[in-house]
N, C-alpha and C positions, 0 to 999 in steps of 0.2 A: 204855458204856465202849469199844465196839468202834471207834468213830471216832477215839478217842485212840490206841488200839493201832495202828490203820492209819497214823495220822499219824506215830507213832514209827518204824514200819517204813520208811516212805518217807524219813524223815530219816536213819535208820541206813544205809539203802541209799545215800543221798547221801553219807554220811560214808564209807562203804566205798569208793565210786568215787572220792572225793576222795583217799583213801590211794594210789590207783593212779596219781595225777598226780606223786607224788615221783619224781625221776630214778632213785633206787635201787630204789624199789618197782616202778616201771614196768618196769624191766629183768628183775624177778624174778616179779612177780605177775600182774596183769591186763594184757591188751593188746587193743586194738581194731584192730591193724594187720592189713592184708589179706595173706594168704599164698595163693599160687597152687597148686592141686592138680593136679600134673602128670599124675597117673594118671586122675583123673576129668575134668579140663578142663571144669569146669562152664561152661555156655554163657555165663553172665555171671560172670566171675571175681569181681567184687566181691560177689556173693552168698555166696560162701564165706568165712566168718569163723570162725576157730577159737575155741572157748570159752576156751582157756587154753593157754600154752606150758608149764605146770607139771603133771605127772602128779598126779592126785588132787585137783586143785582143781576144784570143781563148775562146770558150765556156767553162764554168765551168764544171767539171766532174759531172756526175750523183751521186746521193747520195750514191749509193752502189759501186761506182768505185773509183780508185785512178788515179790521172793524170799520163800520161806518161813523158818522158824526154823532148819531144818537147814542151809539154804544159808549163813546167817550164821555158824553155829557151825563148819562145815566150812572156810569162808574163813579165819576167825581162827585156827583150829588149824593150817591149812596155812601161813599167814603165820608163825605162831609157829615152825614147824620151820625155815622158810627164814630167818628173821631170826636165830634162835639159831645156825644153821649159819654164816651169814655173820659175825655177831659173833664166834663162837669162832675162826673162821679168821683174823680180823683182829687178834686179840689176841696180841701177841708175848711179853709177859711171862708166864711160866708161872705164877708165884704168883697173880697177878691172875686168870688164867684159871681156876685151880682154885677160887679164892674165889667167883668170880662165875658159875661154870659152871652152866647149867641142864641138867638131865638130859634129853638128847635121846631116850633110850629111853622115858622117862615121857611125853614129848610125842607120840611115836609111838603109844604105847598109848592115850593120850586120844583121839588122832585116830581110831584104829580104833573106840573106844567111840562117838564121835560118829556115825561112818558106820553103826553097827549100831543106834543109838537109834530106837525105834519111836514115841515120843510126846514131848511137851514135857517131861514130868517126867524122862524118861531124859536128855533133852538138857540140862536144867538141872543134873542131878547131874554129867554129863560136863564141862560148862562150869565148874562150881566146881572140878573136879579140874584143868582147864586153867589156871585162876588159880593154884592151888597149885603146879603144875608150873612156872609162870613165875616163882614166888617173890613172888607178890602176896598180901597179907593178906586173910583172909576178910572177907566184908561183914557189918557189924554194922548191920542194918536200922533200929535205933532211933536210930543216930547220925546227924548231919548229913553225909551222904555227900559233898556236892558244895560244901561251903564252901571259899572260896579261902584257903589258908594255905601257908606254906613247904613243909610236908610232903606237900601234895597233888600228885597226878601232873598235875593240870590245867595246861595250857600257859601260860606267862607271856605277857602281852601285850607284843609288841615289834615291830619293823619287818619281821619276816620275813612274806612273804606266805603261806607255807604254815601258819605257826603262827597268824596272825590268822584265816585262813579256817577252820582246823581248830577254833579256839577258838569262833568264831561258830556253826558247825554244833553243836558239842557243847553250847553253852548253850541252843540251841533244843530239843535232845533233853531236857535237864535240866527246861526249863520244862513240857514235856508230861508228863514223869514226875511233876512236882510237882502237876499238875492231877489226875493219878490218886490221888495221896496225899491231896489236899484232898477229893476226892469220898468217899474211904474214911473220912476224919475226920469227914465230915458224915453218918455212919451209912449210907453207900452199901453195899448189901449185894452184895458181889462173891463169886462162887463160887470154889472151890479152884482151878479151872483158870485163871481170871483173875488170881488172886493169884500162881500160879506164873509166868504170862506176865510179869507186871510185874517180879518178881525176875529172870527170865531176861533181859529187856531191859536191866535195870541191870548185870548181869554182863557182858553184851556190850558195853555202853558203856565200862565200866572196862577191859576187855581191849583194846578198840579204841584208848582214849586211851594206854594202856601201850605198845602196839605203835607207835602214832603217834609217840610220843616217841623210840622206838628208830630209827624210819625217818628222822625228822628229824636225829637225831645221826649217822645214817649217810650223810647227804648229803656230796659232796665238799667243799662249803662249807656249813656247818651252817645258814646262812640263804640262801634263794634269794630275791633282792630283785625287786622290780617293775622293770620297764624305767623308766628315768629319763625323765620327761617333760621334753623340751627345748622351748625356746621355739618358738612357731609358725614354721614355715619360710617362706620367701618363694619366689616363683616362681623367682628366679634360683638358689635353693639346689637346686631340683629340676632346673633346666636344667644345673647343674654336674654333676649325676650322669649326665646323658645325654652329656655332651661327648666321653667316650672312644669311644663307639659309632660303628662304620662306617655303620650304617644308622640315621639320624635319624628319629624318628617324624614322619609327615606333618603332624600337628596340633600341633607343638611351639609354634608362634607364633600360631596363628589359632583354637585350640580354643574361645575365649569368644565367637566370632561366632556368631549364631543360625543363619545359613545353613550353616556348617560343622557345627554341633551337628546339625542336621536331616539333613545330608548322610551322616552316619554311620549313619543308618537305612537307606540305600540302598547305601552303599559303605564301610561300616565293618566291623569284625570280627564283627558280629552282625546281618547285613542281612536278617533273617528275621521281624521282629516286626510289620511294618505290616500292618493289615487294612483294607480299604475299609469304609467304613460309609455307609448311606443315611439314617440319622436319627441325631441326637445321642445319644450314650451317657448313661445316667443317672449315671455316674461323673463325667462332665465336662459338666454341663448349662450350657454358655455360651450367651449370647444373641447375637443378630445385631448388637446395638449394641457388645458387647465385641469380636466378631469384626472389625467394620469399623474399629475403632480400630487394629487390627493391619494389616488389608488394606483400605485405605479404598476401593479401586476394585473391590471385590467384595462379594458378600453371601453369608451363611451358606447360605441356601436354594439359591442358584444353584451353590455349590460342592458341596453334597450332591447335588443333581440331576445335576450333571455328573460325579459320581464322583471328586471332587477332595479329599475329606476321608478321612483315614486315622487309625486308632487303633493305638497300641502299648500293649499291656497286659501288665504283668509279674505277673499274678495268681498264677502258680505259685509265685512267691517268698514268698508270705505264709505258707507252711507251714515256712519256715526259722526257726531259732532264732537269737537274737542271740548271737554268739560273743564270746569274750574270748582274749587271748593275751598272755603276759608282763605280766599285770595291767592290760592296757588294754582297755577296753570298746569293742566294736564294735556297729554298728547295721545291720540288714538291712531294707530297705523294699520293698514291691511297688507301685511307682508306675503310673500310667497317663497317657499323653500323647496330645495331638491335634495332627495336622500337616495342613497344606493346601498344595496346588499352586496358584500364582497362575493366573488365568484365561488364555485364549488371548489373544494380543496383548501380553502382559506382556514387558518386556525380559528378564526373568529368570524361568524357570519351575522353578528349583530349589525343592525341598520347603522349607517354612518351619514352625517350631514355633509353635503357637497357645496351648497351655495344658497345664499339668502339675498333677497332684494327687499328692502324695508318698506316700499311702497309699490302700488300696482303699475304706475306709469313708467315705462321704459324711458331711458334717456341719460344723458351725461351727468344730470344733476340727481340722479337715482341709481347709483352704482350697484353692481352686484359684488357681494362680499363673499369671500371663501375662508377656509381655515388658514390660508396663507397670509391673511391680512392683519395679523398682530392683535392689538387691543381692540380694534374696530370689529373684529370677528366676534369677540365676546359681547360687544355692544349690540351687534346685529342679532346674535342669539338671545339677548335679553329682550329686544324689541319683539322677537317672535314669541318668546314665552309670555310676554305681556298680551299679545294678541291672542294667543292660545288660551290664556286665563280668561280674557273677556269673552271669547267665543264660547268657551266651556260654560261659563255662568249664564250667558243670555240665551244661547242656542241649545247646546247639547244637554244642559241641565233644565233650565227654566222652560224653554219653549218645547223641547222634544220629549220631556217626561212630564213635569207638573202640569203644563197647560194642555198638553196632548191628551192626557188621561181624563181631564175634567169632564168633557162632554160625555164620556163613557159612564162616569158616575151619575150624571143627571139622567140620561136615557135609561140606564139600567133600573134606576128607582122609579121612573115614571111609567115604564112601558111593560114591565113584568109584574105578575102576581108574585107574592113573597114566596110561594112554593115552587116557582118555575125553575127548572134545572139550571138554565144558563144564569139566572140571577143568583141562585145559591152558589154556583162556581165562582162567579165574578165578585161577589160581594166581599169576601176576605181580602181581595186584591185592590178594592177601591176604598178601603177603610181609611178615614182620616185625611183624604186627599183635599177635599173641599176646604176643610178647616185649616190645613197647613198652607194652602194657596191663599186663603183669605189673610192669614197672618203675614204672609210674604208681601201681599198687596198693601196692607195697612201700615207695615212698619219697615221692612227691609227696602221695599221699593217706593217708599214715600219720598217726596221731595225733601231734601236735606237728611234723608235716611242714611243707613250704612252703605247701600249700594251707590248712592248718589256721591258719597264721600270717597269710596274705594275705587270704583271702575273709572276708566279713562274717559269715557263718553258722557254726554249729558244724560240726566235721568230720563228726559223726554225722548231723546232719540234711541236710547237703550230699550225703553218699554216698547216703542213703536216697531222697532225691529224684531224683538222677541215675539210680539203678537203676530206679526206677519209670518215669521218662521213657524209658529204653531199651526197657523191656518194653512200654510203651504204643505206642512206634513200631513195634516188631517186630510187635505185635498188629495194627497198622494198616498193615501192609506194602503193601497194594494202594493206599494213598493217598499214600505218600511219594516217588513218583517226581517228579522236579524240576518238569516242566510241571504236574502235578496240585496241587503245593503253591502254585504261583503263582496257579492258577486258584481254588483254595479260598480264598486270602487276598484275591482280587479285585485283584491287582496285575499281572495279565498284560496289561493294555491300555496300550500306549505312548501313546495319545492322552490318556488320563487321567492317568497317571503317566509323563511323558516322560523323566525323568531317573532311571534306576535301573541303574547299572553292573552290579551283582551279577546282576540278571535278564537283562539284554542279553548279557553276556559268557557267562553260564551256559547260555542257550539255544543259543549257538553250539556250546559244548563238548558239551552233551547231544546235539544233533542229530548231531554227528560221532560220538560214541560209539554212539549208537542205530544209525546206518547201518552202522558197522563191525560191530557185534554181529549185525545183520540179515544182512549179507553173509556173515559168518563161519558163524553157525549154519545158514544156507540151504545150505551146503555139506555138512552132516551130517544135516539132517532134511529129507526130501523133502515131508512133509505133516504135518498135524496128528495123524494116526494114528501116524506114526512117533515123534512126541513122546510120545503117550500110552503106547506100548508100550515105551518105554525104562525098563526096570526100575530101572537105576541112577539115573536122573533122578527117578523116582517116589520111590525110597527116600530121596534127597536131600531132596526136598520134604516127605516124611512125617517125617523126623527134624527137620527145621527147625521143623515144627509142634509135634511132640510134645516135643522136648527143648529147642528154642530159643525156644518161645513165639512163633514168626514164622508169622503166618497167611498163608502164601503159597499160590499156587494160584488158578485162574480164579475160584473161589468162596471163596478163603481157606481151603479145606478140606484143604491138603496134597496136592492132586492138580493136575498140570499137564497141560492137555489141548489146548492150541493153541500153534502156533509163535509166533504174535504175542504171546501172553502171555509165553512163555519169553523173547523178545527184550526185552520191557518189564522183566521181572523181573532179568535179567542186566544190562541197562543201568543199572538203579537201583543194583545192588550196585556196579558199576564206577564209576559217577559218584559215588556216596557216598564210596567208598574213595579215589578220586583227586581230583576236582574240588571236591566239597563239603568234604572235609577240608582241601584246600589253602586254600579261602576263609576258613575259620574258624582255621586254624592259623598260616599265614605272616603274617597281619595282626597277629598278637600282637607280632612284632618290628617290623613296619612302622608300627604305630599305638599299641599298648597299653603300651609301655615307659615312656611319660610319664604318671606317676601323676596329675598334675592334669587331664589329658584323660580318662583312663580309670582312675579309682581302683578298686582291687579291694576295698578296705575303706572303711567310713564310720565316723569316730571322734567324731562328736558328733550329737546329735539333729537331725532335719530341722526346718525351720520349719513351723509349723502354722497360723498366723494372719496375715492381712495386716497387722493393726495392731500386731503385735509388732514390737520393735526389729529394724531391718535387720541380717541375719545375713551376715557375710562367708564366702563359700564355702571359704576357705582352712582354716577350723577343721574342716571334714569330712574333710580330706585325711589320708593316712597319714603317720606320722612318716618322717623321712628314711631311718632304718634299713629300714622296710618297703618304702619306695619303691625302695630299692636292691635289695632282694631281689626285688621285682617285675620289675626290669630284668634281674637275673641269670637268673631262671626263664624269663621270656617271651622274652627275646632268644635264649637257647639254643634253646628249643623252636621259635621261628619263623625260625631261621636255617640249619637243617640240611636240605639238599636231597640226597636219595638216589633215583636213578632219575628218569625223565622219562616223562610220559604218551606212549604210542605207540612208545617205544624197547624193543621186545621183544628179549630176548637171542637170539643165534644158536642156542642150544639149542632155543628155542621152535619155530622152523621145522623143526629137525631131528627134532622129536618126531612128526611127521606121516608115517605110512607112506603114507597116501593123501591126495589133495588138497593136497599140499604147494605146488604151483605156484599153485593157486586161492587158497590161504590167503595166499601171498605177494603176490598181485595185490590182494587185499582190504585187506591191511595197508598196502600202499603207497598205496592210495586214502585210507585213514584218515590216513596221515602227510601226504599232500598237502593234505587238508582242514585239519589242524592248522596247517600253514604258512600257509594262507590266513587262518585265524582269527587268527593272530598279527598279520598285516598289519592286519586290520580292528580288532582291539582297540587297537593302538598308534595308529591314526588317530583312533579315538574318544576315547582317553585324552588326546590333545593338547588337547582342548576341555573337559575335566572340571574341575570346582571343585578337587578334590584328586585326585591320580593314584591309580588303581586298576588294579593290574596283577597281582593274585593269581590271576586266572584265565587269564593268558597260558599257552599249552600248555607252554612251557618251564619255568614256575614251578609246575607241577603234577606231583608225583611219581605213580608208578604205584599206590602203596598207602600205607596208613597205617603209616609206619615211623618216625615221629618224634612 
């Protein structure tokens, strides 16, 4: 019978978590919202999640654990206290209040008994007392407890989303309890403990249903309806939403073109996915015949040998869970796509898409789509853009810039004197990051917040993966310098991949930052020995390793021994906080506000087979209400510029007691370099398929402050 008991525990836990989705209950009971601990300042704020906002409520079980019986009982008794207090406060008529008043002192007494219970038998006795304190009749085990009639507490089936879902989970629990009863009727020999467990779960179910009804009745509107499914919008409907914007997305009119779709891989909001491959990946086993139908004057083997084939794999998204919001089901996919650069001598050497598989698992039920597949090709491209947008927001933007920089803010402020040269250099590039991260945790990433509404995955799985990605990148600190990431992905060769604005502009910015850091630090460290003997610097590196999970140091061991390494490390921090964040943040308003081009959510299943009926990509797109929210959030995040790369305040130079003039000369050199870069980027941009100016120096803030 153990498997049935475990099944019931899982469903009860689902039942309880569902109660926490009620607007009234959420405000009182359970919360997955992130709160920042100002005293501890955990190196990743998103890892601090309070168990509850209500004293006495037990901590939520860990993600891989199921709650025990005491957890269930304590949750119900605490909810009973809160609901009774709320109901009593809301009753105006005194006579009604006295007639229906539940004894709060008795509930407190029962709550204490549950806390002190040492075994399941004690818990069962306490839970029966809880039922009596709530005014519920005692259970007659021989009666048909769960038959539907007018006097039963079971919820009526109606159009309310909460009630329908509540009733569905409840019926699943009933079915499992009935299985236990049937086994016992068939002379199944259950021992006393198992018999007590069964009764205990029945009591829990009845109390949960009773409290559920009270929670439903305490909604501002006693029924919370599903979002009304409106007719499938048209492209002009989405375009109408964009019309008030001053910054129109660059893909507004051309996003359906294959070359523009591929161009987003090298000059879009998430230009970090391409990896050069030397042999065809097993996930996309296309043939030369298929390839030549798309690029007739090329061959697959020649393209592979020439380093002109690139894979974009969104495998990390496969661990996300499909989300839902407002009653609308969403779908998250982890596609893989193949791209090729036309051979030398071609009139146009822009990247082109070759094939897309919408999910990771090969097989007949997960076909490969190519530009020859009609409407399903556009649908497959839309699935990939949805995945790209989710990957961008969770990994490239949140994890690899915002959360990545946070431990450097904390360690820099803790470990250096205010006059230390490294602190003075880093301070302008760390400004505002903790504050903006706190705002993101508290509002954007809160349960039922904007991200929960917009992205395809559940808010829980989204945040879990973002935190993991941030930690993985910090643990791989010595591999995340901009030039190393290009080399690792095999995209640093401009002969093989000639058109890559993110790479080309980024290299210019990286070189300028690296030279500035080298010139600056050379004024304060005369040799490798002076670096190694700097106690504050070594303390900084040690804290980053031990508290920030950042494997910094020449050997990743929290010890910095050479000036060259220090220059590389500081350059990585500054580039990430300034240029890398600018590339992934400001493209949100410049490209991603138009939902058909960059849908944050997918609202119907992806095509699976070639032979299935042609699927119009419009059915995947978010409703207009979500598309409008996407505009509001991304336009704001991508339109606020505060500070500019290279513009250090007057107080920066005034901070130096020594080397002030030398620092001024080095800084002026940096600023002149940035001016030259501006000229080069503007010239290059005049020839690009779609304008890419996110790495213009004047468009790069000093720090992550939005």
